[in-house]
N, C-alpha and C positions, 0 to 999 in steps of 0.2 A: 504494500500500500504506500502511495506517495502523498506528500502534503498537497501536491497539485490536485490530486483526485478528491481529497477532503475539501479543499478550497472550492472546487467546482460544485460539489454537492451543497456546500454552505451558501454559495452565491446564486444557486438556481432560483429562477423566478417563474412561477411561484415556488416557494420553498416546499419541499416534500420531506417530511420526517424520515429518518433512516436509523438503522441500528449498526453500531460498530461491534464487530466480532473480534475476540482476542484469542491468542494461542492457548490460554488455559481453559477455554470453553465458556468464559463469561461473555456478556454482551451489555452494551450501554446504549440507551436510546437518546438520540438527539432530536428533540421535538420542536425546537425553535433555533434559528441560526445564532441568536445571541447567547445560547447556552454552550457554544463551542468556541474555544480560543486556541491559539498556538503560540509557541515560543518564537523568538526572532529567527532562530535557525530552522524552525519547522520540524524539528525532530520529536518534540513533545506536544501533545494536545491535551486540553482539559475539557471535560464534559460536565456541565452542571446537572446535578440530580436534585431530588426533592429538598434535601437539607444538607447537602455536601457536594463536593465535586471530586471527580476522578481524574488523575493525570496519567496518561499513557505514553509510552515510547512507541513511535510508529513501527518500530521493528517487531513489536508484539501484536500489532493489528493484522489479523489474517483475512479480513474481508468486511464487506458492507452488505447489509440486507435491506432491500426496499421492495415493497412497502413494509412497514413494521407489522408483523402478524397481529391480528386482533386477539384479545384475551378470550379464553374459553372458560365458560362457567364462572366468571368473576375471579379467575385466578390472578394472583398478584404478580406483577412483573419483577424480574430480578434486576439488580444493578443500582 
């Protein structure tokens, strides 16, 4: 995954929420473009969550999922 791909998803008009998949099997939803930021070098990204944020090294990002799957039977989302 490259920072250019992440930037393209963030800048899309209209914005479409997406899910960032990581090497350890976790995922983090980006539901608004303002909830995603990057470092100057572009190697690290931060994703805002409900009451905290996650910082990820892009080397650990394995993919992007669009659209975000809907919840089934009211199941809570991870991340």
